[in-house]
Backbone as CSV, one residue per row, in Angstrom:
resi,resn,N_x,N_y,N_z,CA_x,CA_y,CA_z,C_x,C_y,C_z
1,MET,60.683,-114.367,-158.491,61.914,-114.411,-157.709,61.655,-115.209,-156.436
2,LYS,62.643,-115.968,-156.042,62.560,-116.825,-154.869,63.400,-116.253,-153.720
3,VAL,63.076,-116.733,-152.516,63.815,-116.327,-151.338,65.298,-116.618,-151.502
4,LYS,65.634,-117.756,-152.087,67.042,-118.135,-152.258,67.828,-117.144,-153.104
5,ASP,67.123,-116.346,-153.919,67.794,-115.351,-154.740,68.192,-114.118,-153.927
6,LEU,67.600,-113.952,-152.752,67.860,-112.776,-151.926,68.506,-113.056,-150.577
7,MET,68.394,-114.283,-150.116,68.801,-114.591,-148.743,70.313,-114.591,-148.558
8,THR,70.716,-114.326,-147.336,72.110,-114.397,-146.923,72.415,-115.815,-146.488
9,THR,73.539,-116.338,-146.917,73.906,-117.703,-146.488,75.012,-117.696,-145.439
10,ASN,75.734,-116.605,-145.318,76.761,-116.487,-144.299,76.133,-115.732,-143.096
11,VAL,75.380,-116.466,-142.304,74.559,-115.880,-141.255,75.328,-115.750,-139.941
12,ILE,75.233,-114.597,-139.353,75.803,-114.352,-138.032,74.783,-114.862,-137.021
13,SER,75.227,-115.726,-136.112,74.312,-116.324,-135.155,74.974,-116.454,-133.799
14,VAL,74.184,-116.853,-132.807,74.662,-117.143,-131.462,74.139,-118.503,-131.059
15,THR,74.654,-119.028,-129.972,74.159,-120.313,-129.440,73.269,-120.063,-128.249
16,PRO,72.509,-121.049,-127.811,71.663,-120.875,-126.620,72.457,-120.494,-125.370
17,ASP,73.733,-120.877,-125.312,74.565,-120.598,-124.137,75.319,-119.277,-124.207
18,THR,75.163,-118.520,-125.281,75.864,-117.243,-125.407,75.335,-116.272,-124.349
19,PRO,76.242,-115.658,-123.556,75.787,-114.663,-122.567,75.079,-113.495,-123.253
20,LEU,74.076,-112.939,-122.574,73.292,-111.863,-123.160,74.138,-110.665,-123.571
21,HIS,75.145,-110.344,-122.789,75.957,-109.193,-123.160,76.694,-109.439,-124.473
22,GLU,77.055,-110.684,-124.749,77.698,-111.010,-126.033,76.689,-110.961,-127.176
23,VAL,75.460,-111.365,-126.908,74.416,-111.269,-127.929,74.202,-109.804,-128.300
24,ALA,74.114,-108.950,-127.288,73.928,-107.518,-127.530,75.103,-106.931,-128.295
25,GLU,76.319,-107.330,-127.938,77.511,-106.843,-128.633,77.495,-107.281,-130.100
26,THR,77.066,-108.496,-130.372,76.995,-109.015,-131.745,75.979,-108.196,-132.550
27,ILE,74.820,-107.949,-131.985,73.791,-107.177,-132.674,74.293,-105.774,-132.979
28,GLU,74.979,-105.175,-132.012,75.495,-103.818,-132.206,76.649,-103.800,-133.212
29,LYS,77.591,-104.720,-133.054,78.777,-104.738,-133.913,78.428,-104.893,-135.395
30,PHE,77.452,-105.739,-135.693,77.100,-106.009,-137.079,75.877,-105.237,-137.544
31,HIS,75.395,-104.303,-136.714,74.250,-103.451,-137.059,73.028,-104.282,-137.467
32,LEU,72.693,-105.253,-136.625,71.581,-106.145,-136.869,70.343,-105.704,-136.080
33,THR,69.191,-106.168,-136.500,67.967,-105.918,-135.721,67.605,-107.160,-134.910
34,GLY,68.320,-108.234,-135.143,68.103,-109.470,-134.406,69.124,-110.489,-134.834
35,VAL,69.120,-111.612,-134.143,70.121,-112.655,-134.426,69.484,-114.027,-134.190
36,PRO,69.735,-114.981,-135.102,69.239,-116.323,-134.879,70.037,-117.048,-133.794
37,VAL,69.355,-117.922,-133.080,70.007,-118.756,-132.075,70.021,-120.174,-132.633
38,VAL,71.214,-120.709,-132.787,71.361,-122.047,-133.389,72.058,-122.997,-132.434
39,ASP,71.636,-124.245,-132.499,72.258,-125.325,-131.742,72.806,-126.283,-132.780
40,GLY,74.090,-126.205,-133.060,74.662,-126.952,-134.172,74.173,-126.359,-135.469
41,GLN,73.495,-127.136,-136.279,72.934,-126.673,-137.544,71.419,-126.365,-137.414
42,LYS,70.877,-126.509,-136.216,69.434,-126.349,-136.028,69.080,-124.978,-135.458
43,LEU,68.137,-124.309,-136.113,67.608,-123.044,-135.631,66.683,-123.337,-134.455
44,VAL,66.986,-122.771,-133.282,66.169,-123.041,-132.088,65.478,-121.798,-131.540
45,GLY,65.867,-120.634,-132.049,65.253,-119.408,-131.548,65.736,-118.195,-132.297
46,LEU,65.199,-117.073,-131.887,65.564,-115.790,-132.481,65.518,-114.742,-131.378
47,ILE,66.493,-113.848,-131.397,66.501,-112.727,-130.463,66.487,-111.450,-131.266
48,ALA,65.461,-110.655,-131.062,65.356,-109.333,-131.685,65.755,-108.293,-130.661
49,GLU,66.093,-107.109,-131.143,66.471,-106.042,-130.221,65.401,-105.826,-129.149
50,ARG,64.137,-105.895,-129.538,63.046,-105.651,-128.580,63.021,-106.685,-127.447
51,ASP,63.631,-107.871,-127.668,63.660,-108.895,-126.620,64.560,-108.511,-125.460
52,PHE,65.395,-107.494,-125.661,66.296,-107.031,-124.602,65.613,-106.034,-123.665
53,ILE,64.417,-105.616,-123.995,63.719,-104.641,-123.165,62.726,-105.381,-122.293
54,THR,62.879,-105.236,-120.988,61.963,-105.923,-120.099,60.562,-105.308,-120.212
55,ALA,59.578,-106.155,-120.163,58.195,-105.714,-120.375,57.706,-104.770,-119.284
56,ASP,58.123,-105.013,-118.064,57.567,-104.212,-116.967,58.219,-102.853,-116.792
57,SER,59.454,-102.693,-117.196,60.104,-101.414,-116.926,60.786,-100.783,-118.133
58,GLU,60.726,-101.430,-119.265,61.420,-100.971,-120.463,62.899,-100.784,-120.207
59,LEU,63.472,-101.616,-119.377,64.893,-101.591,-119.059,65.650,-102.332,-120.143
60,TYR,66.672,-101.686,-120.693,67.489,-102.321,-121.721,68.535,-103.199,-121.029
61,LEU,68.375,-104.514,-121.104,69.191,-105.444,-120.334,70.692,-105.323,-120.554
62,PRO,71.215,-105.181,-121.774,72.675,-105.083,-121.908,73.277,-103.911,-121.129
63,THR,72.599,-102.783,-121.116,73.107,-101.636,-120.351,73.116,-101.970,-118.862
64,TYR,72.047,-102.595,-118.387,71.947,-102.974,-116.988,73.031,-103.987,-116.603
65,ILE,73.262,-104.952,-117.479,74.314,-105.956,-117.232,75.664,-105.285,-117.132
66,LYS,75.944,-104.363,-118.042,77.221,-103.638,-118.021,77.382,-102.852,-116.719
67,LEU,76.328,-102.184,-116.310,76.376,-101.432,-115.047,76.648,-102.351,-113.877
68,LEU,75.946,-103.477,-113.836,76.124,-104.410,-112.725,77.541,-104.996,-112.677
69,THR,78.064,-105.390,-113.841,79.371,-106.023,-113.835,80.500,-105.039,-113.574
70,ASP,80.266,-103.752,-113.826,81.287,-102.735,-113.563,81.297,-102.230,-112.125
71,MET,80.261,-102.574,-111.361,80.181,-102.059,-109.978,81.214,-102.765,-109.111
72,ASP,81.756,-102.044,-108.158,82.781,-102.590,-107.268,82.329,-103.840,-106.539
73,PHE,81.077,-103.847,-106.048,80.652,-104.991,-105.272,80.538,-106.254,-106.123
74,VAL,80.420,-106.100,-107.428,80.373,-107.260,-108.308,81.773,-107.802,-108.546
75,SER,82.686,-106.906,-108.889,84.035,-107.377,-109.202,84.819,-107.731,-107.943
76,GLY,84.497,-107.118,-106.832,85.249,-107.378,-105.621,84.702,-108.488,-104.748
77,ASP,83.394,-108.505,-104.533,82.819,-109.466,-103.594,81.471,-109.941,-104.112
78,LYS,81.493,-111.015,-104.881,80.264,-111.504,-105.483,79.263,-112.020,-104.459
79,LYS,79.697,-112.263,-103.234,78.754,-112.718,-102.212,77.748,-111.637,-101.878
80,ARG,78.073,-110.388,-102.109,77.174,-109.290,-101.784,76.202,-108.983,-102.917
81,LEU,76.352,-109.639,-104.047,75.502,-109.377,-105.197,74.130,-109.996,-104.969
82,PRO,73.089,-109.193,-105.084,71.730,-109.757,-104.924,71.468,-110.866,-105.950
83,LYS,70.677,-111.853,-105.554,70.381,-112.981,-106.438,69.791,-112.524,-107.761
84,GLU,68.922,-111.540,-107.714,68.271,-111.062,-108.942,69.285,-110.468,-109.907
85,ALA,70.236,-109.698,-109.356,71.268,-109.071,-110.199,72.179,-110.138,-110.779
86,GLN,72.534,-111.128,-109.980,73.398,-112.220,-110.472,72.700,-112.990,-111.575
87,ALA,71.403,-113.184,-111.438,70.632,-113.908,-112.460,70.675,-113.159,-113.787
88,ILE,70.622,-111.829,-113.749,70.674,-111.037,-114.967,72.055,-111.117,-115.604
89,ILE,73.091,-111.027,-114.782,74.463,-111.136,-115.285,74.697,-112.514,-115.929
90,ASP,74.130,-113.553,-115.312,74.337,-114.926,-115.801,73.398,-115.318,-116.943
91,ALA,72.475,-114.447,-117.331,71.474,-114.777,-118.354,72.142,-115.144,-119.686
92,ARG,71.537,-116.054,-120.363,72.021,-116.547,-121.647,70.966,-116.329,-122.736
93,ALA,71.361,-116.522,-123.968,70.450,-116.335,-125.097,69.172,-117.159,-124.913
94,ARG,69.308,-118.372,-124.418,68.141,-119.241,-124.219,67.079,-118.627,-123.304
95,ASP,67.512,-117.706,-122.456,66.587,-117.125,-121.471,65.644,-116.088,-122.066
96,ILE,66.006,-115.476,-123.198,65.127,-114.474,-123.773,64.746,-114.758,-125.237
97,MET,65.308,-115.804,-125.816,65.033,-116.062,-127.240,63.574,-116.427,-127.461
98,ASN,63.092,-116.046,-128.635,61.754,-116.381,-129.060,61.812,-117.755,-129.695
99,LYS,61.061,-118.709,-129.177,61.063,-120.084,-129.707,59.952,-120.318,-130.722
100,LYS,59.033,-119.365,-130.836,57.939,-119.489,-131.808,58.396,-118.888,-133.123
101,LEU,58.973,-119.728,-133.948,59.611,-119.268,-135.173,58.694,-119.379,-136.384
102,VAL,58.799,-118.397,-137.235,58.116,-118.412,-138.530,59.208,-118.534,-139.577
103,THR,59.184,-119.589,-140.338,60.225,-119.808,-141.357,59.573,-120.085,-142.706
104,VAL,60.366,-119.908,-143.740,59.947,-120.244,-145.107,61.082,-120.998,-145.766
105,SER,60.766,-121.679,-146.820,61.722,-122.425,-147.608,62.482,-121.481,-148.554
106,PRO,63.715,-121.817,-148.921,64.428,-121.023,-149.927,63.698,-120.947,-151.244
107,ASP,62.841,-121.917,-151.522,62.088,-121.938,-152.770,60.765,-121.178,-152.688
108,THR,60.506,-120.529,-151.568,59.302,-119.711,-151.414,59.396,-118.489,-152.312
109,ASP,58.278,-118.159,-152.953,58.212,-116.960,-153.792,58.315,-115.710,-152.920
110,VAL,59.000,-114.702,-153.396,59.202,-113.475,-152.641,57.864,-112.812,-152.281
111,GLN,56.884,-112.900,-153.147,55.563,-112.340,-152.870,54.941,-113.028,-151.661
112,GLU,55.072,-114.354,-151.599,54.562,-115.093,-150.443,55.318,-114.711,-149.180
113,LEU,56.619,-114.499,-149.322,57.423,-114.051,-148.172,56.901,-112.710,-147.658
114,ALA,56.662,-111.791,-148.566,56.138,-110.468,-148.168,54.800,-110.593,-147.447
115,GLU,53.960,-111.476,-147.927,52.672,-111.717,-147.267,52.859,-112.317,-145.872
116,THR,53.835,-113.209,-145.757,54.152,-113.795,-144.447,54.630,-112.715,-143.493
117,PHE,55.515,-111.841,-143.960,55.971,-110.712,-143.115,54.782,-109.928,-142.606
118,ALA,53.860,-109.610,-143.490,52.733,-108.757,-143.139,51.741,-109.467,-142.224
119,THR,51.397,-110.706,-142.524,50.370,-111.393,-141.740,50.886,-111.926,-140.402
120,LYS,52.130,-112.325,-140.373,52.711,-112.860,-139.128,53.433,-111.824,-138.290
121,ARG,53.580,-110.604,-138.854,54.266,-109.507,-138.187,55.682,-109.870,-137.756
122,VAL,56.422,-110.421,-138.723,57.828,-110.800,-138.499,58.683,-110.207,-139.597
123,ASN,59.992,-110.236,-139.392,60.892,-109.822,-140.468,62.087,-110.759,-140.537
């Protein structure tokens, strides 16, 4: 059996310019564990759920973005918003996507795909 016999061709994806909160909403809405980032027809990155968790504090970015955008000082007076908070609100898919991609051909044997999953620690 080949990868093409199992793969999805109607892929849900985002662009590098998609705001992070929209990426998170897409992952949640479609019950995904990650989403490809495409520029036109070219795969340029991948965002997995774990990419939303900051390494230093285990902060889930979409929740933090929602909190920041709902605060009065954000909606009322953006001049008072700290630069760091504004940077998080303005973050895009390109800012957290993984650019080191592991791909296989549709003609790859499923056994080889399974070995790739195991050795490269990807899904």
